[in-house]
C-alpha positions as CSV (number, residue, x, y, z in Angstrom):
1,M,-106.7,198.0,152.4
2,R,-105.4,196.5,149.2
3,P,-105.9,192.8,148.8
4,S,-102.1,192.3,148.4
5,D,-101.6,193.9,151.9
6,N,-104.4,191.9,153.6
7,P,-102.9,189.7,156.3
8,F,-105.6,187.1,155.6
9,R,-104.9,186.7,151.8
10,S,-104.7,183.1,150.7
11,A,-101.0,183.2,149.7
12,R,-100.2,184.2,153.3
13,M,-102.6,181.7,154.8
14,D,-100.9,178.9,152.8
15,R,-97.6,179.5,154.7
16,V,-99.1,179.2,158.1
17,P,-97.7,176.1,159.8
18,Y,-100.0,173.6,161.3
19,R,-100.3,173.9,165.1
20,L,-100.3,170.4,166.7
21,R,-102.1,170.2,170.0
22,G,-101.7,167.3,172.4
23,A,-99.2,165.6,170.1
24,S,-95.7,166.1,168.8
25,W,-94.3,165.9,165.3
26,E,-91.9,163.3,166.4
27,R,-94.7,161.0,167.8
28,L,-96.8,161.4,164.6
29,I,-93.8,160.6,162.4
30,A,-92.9,157.6,164.5
31,R,-96.5,156.3,164.1
32,V,-96.3,156.8,160.3
33,A,-93.0,155.0,160.2
34,A,-94.5,152.1,162.2
35,A,-97.5,151.8,159.9
36,R,-95.6,149.7,157.3
37,G,-98.1,149.4,154.5
38,G,-101.1,150.3,156.6
39,W,-103.6,153.2,156.4
40,L,-103.9,155.9,159.0
41,E,-106.5,158.7,159.3
42,V,-106.5,162.4,160.0
43,V,-110.0,163.2,161.0
44,G,-111.8,166.5,161.5
45,P,-114.6,168.7,160.2
46,H,-114.4,171.1,157.2
47,G,-111.9,173.9,157.8
48,S,-110.2,172.2,160.8
49,G,-106.8,171.9,159.1
50,K,-106.7,168.4,157.7
51,T,-105.1,169.5,154.4
52,R,-102.7,171.9,156.2
53,L,-101.6,168.9,158.4
54,L,-101.1,166.7,155.4
55,R,-99.0,169.3,153.7
56,E,-96.9,169.8,156.8
57,L,-96.4,166.1,157.0
58,E,-95.4,166.1,153.3
59,A,-92.6,168.5,154.2
60,R,-91.5,166.8,157.5
61,L,-91.6,163.1,156.6
62,P,-88.7,163.3,154.1
63,E,-86.5,164.8,156.8
64,A,-87.2,161.6,158.8
65,G,-86.2,159.4,155.8
66,L,-89.8,158.8,154.7
67,P,-90.4,160.0,151.2
68,A,-93.9,161.5,150.9
69,R,-96.3,162.4,148.2
70,Y,-99.5,164.5,148.6
71,L,-102.4,163.6,146.3
72,R,-105.8,165.3,146.2
73,V,-108.5,163.2,144.6
74,G,-112.1,163.9,143.9
75,P,-114.1,166.4,141.8
76,Q,-111.5,169.2,142.2
77,G,-108.5,166.9,142.3
78,H,-107.0,164.0,140.3
79,Y,-107.5,160.3,140.3
80,V,-104.5,158.2,141.0
81,P,-102.5,158.4,137.8
82,R,-101.8,155.1,136.1
83,D,-98.0,155.7,136.0
84,M,-97.7,156.9,139.6
85,S,-95.2,154.9,141.5
86,L,-95.7,154.8,145.3
87,A,-93.3,152.0,146.3
88,G,-91.7,153.0,149.6
89,Q,-93.5,156.3,149.8
90,V,-96.0,157.7,152.3
91,L,-99.1,158.7,150.4
92,L,-101.0,161.7,151.9
93,L,-104.5,161.3,150.4
94,D,-106.9,164.2,150.5
95,G,-110.5,164.5,149.2
96,V,-111.4,160.8,149.0
97,E,-114.7,161.4,150.7
98,A,-115.8,163.6,147.7
99,V,-115.8,160.6,145.4
100,G,-118.5,157.9,145.4
101,A,-118.1,154.6,147.2
102,W,-117.2,152.7,144.0
103,R,-114.5,155.2,143.1
104,A,-113.1,155.2,146.7
105,W,-112.9,151.4,146.5
106,W,-111.1,151.7,143.1
107,I,-108.6,154.2,144.6
108,Q,-107.9,151.9,147.5
109,R,-107.3,149.0,145.3
110,T,-105.1,151.0,142.9
111,I,-103.0,152.3,145.8
112,A,-102.6,148.9,147.4
113,R,-101.2,147.4,144.2
114,R,-98.5,150.1,144.2
115,R,-97.2,149.1,147.6
116,P,-96.8,152.4,149.5
117,R,-95.0,152.4,152.8
118,A,-98.1,153.9,154.4
119,V,-101.2,155.9,153.4
120,I,-102.6,158.8,155.5
121,V,-106.1,159.7,154.5
122,A,-108.0,162.9,155.5
123,R,-111.6,162.2,156.5
124,H,-114.4,164.2,158.0
125,E,-115.8,161.2,160.0
126,P,-113.8,158.3,161.3
127,G,-113.5,155.3,159.1
128,R,-111.9,151.9,159.6
129,A,-108.2,152.9,159.8
130,P,-106.4,153.8,163.0
131,R,-106.5,157.5,163.7
132,L,-103.2,159.4,163.5
133,Y,-104.6,162.7,164.6
134,T,-107.9,164.6,165.2
135,C,-108.1,168.2,163.9
136,R,-110.2,170.5,166.0
137,T,-110.8,174.2,166.1
138,D,-111.7,176.5,169.0
139,L,-111.3,180.1,170.1
140,E,-107.8,179.6,171.5
141,L,-106.5,178.2,168.2
142,A,-108.3,180.9,166.1
143,R,-107.0,183.7,168.4
144,G,-103.4,182.3,168.2
145,L,-103.5,182.2,164.4
146,V,-105.0,185.7,164.1
147,E,-102.3,187.1,166.4
148,M,-99.6,185.4,164.3
149,L,-101.0,186.9,161.1
150,T,-101.7,190.5,162.1
151,P,-101.0,193.0,164.9
152,I,-104.6,194.2,164.5
153,K,-106.6,193.1,167.5
154,V,-109.7,191.0,166.8
155,R,-111.9,190.9,169.9
156,D,-112.7,187.5,171.3
157,D,-116.4,188.0,171.0
158,E,-116.0,188.9,167.3
159,L,-113.9,185.8,166.8
160,R,-116.3,183.6,168.7
161,A,-119.2,184.9,166.6
162,L,-117.3,184.2,163.4
163,L,-116.4,180.7,164.6
164,D,-120.1,180.1,165.4
165,E,-121.3,181.6,162.1
166,H,-118.9,179.3,160.2
167,Q,-119.4,176.3,162.4
168,G,-115.8,176.1,163.4
169,N,-114.5,176.3,159.8
170,L,-111.3,178.4,160.1
171,R,-111.2,178.8,156.3
172,G,-114.6,180.5,156.5
173,V,-113.5,182.6,159.5
174,F,-110.3,183.8,157.7
175,R,-112.3,184.5,154.5
176,A,-114.6,186.7,156.6
177,L,-111.7,188.5,158.2
178,Y,-110.2,189.0,154.8
179,D,-113.4,190.7,153.6
180,Q,-113.5,192.8,156.8
181,M,-110.0,194.0,156.2
182,C,-110.8,194.9,152.6
183,G,-113.8,196.9,153.8
184,R,-116.3,194.5,152.2
185,P,-119.7,194.0,153.8
186,P,-120.2,190.6,155.5
187,G,-122.1,187.9,153.6
């Protein structure tokens, strides 16, 4: 299979909407609206959908009258630009755990001075802020996403083995499925 035809190619994966479980978009957005200058957390392990959830909120919050801005910080991202205005916006902050403690403190201080309406930060482990949502992966979620992406059946035992191999990291699972579809050997 050509990479451009692969149902697990990254361009296609980037368009997959986040699947909330045990919550509704309306309830999450209402909690963000009520935060008024506070910080909230989206918590979950690597590959559980934290970035996807932040990106989905970035699209949905403006529809509810809450302007939003996504910012990835850390080694692969940016620091908070000096001229970035956050007044009245919801800041969706990703990657803050990848920076050191001093830099995280500096980012917090810089953001606070710019008076955002709220800050939602993605974290692997819970911090001090109230939790907005916990991202989790399991076989049911993986199966549903695979079925949405391709008519090709992936057996549950194969999917479970991939989830175990990648410690629940769906990005790793989909990368492995991409390689399988392209006929590449695992590893």
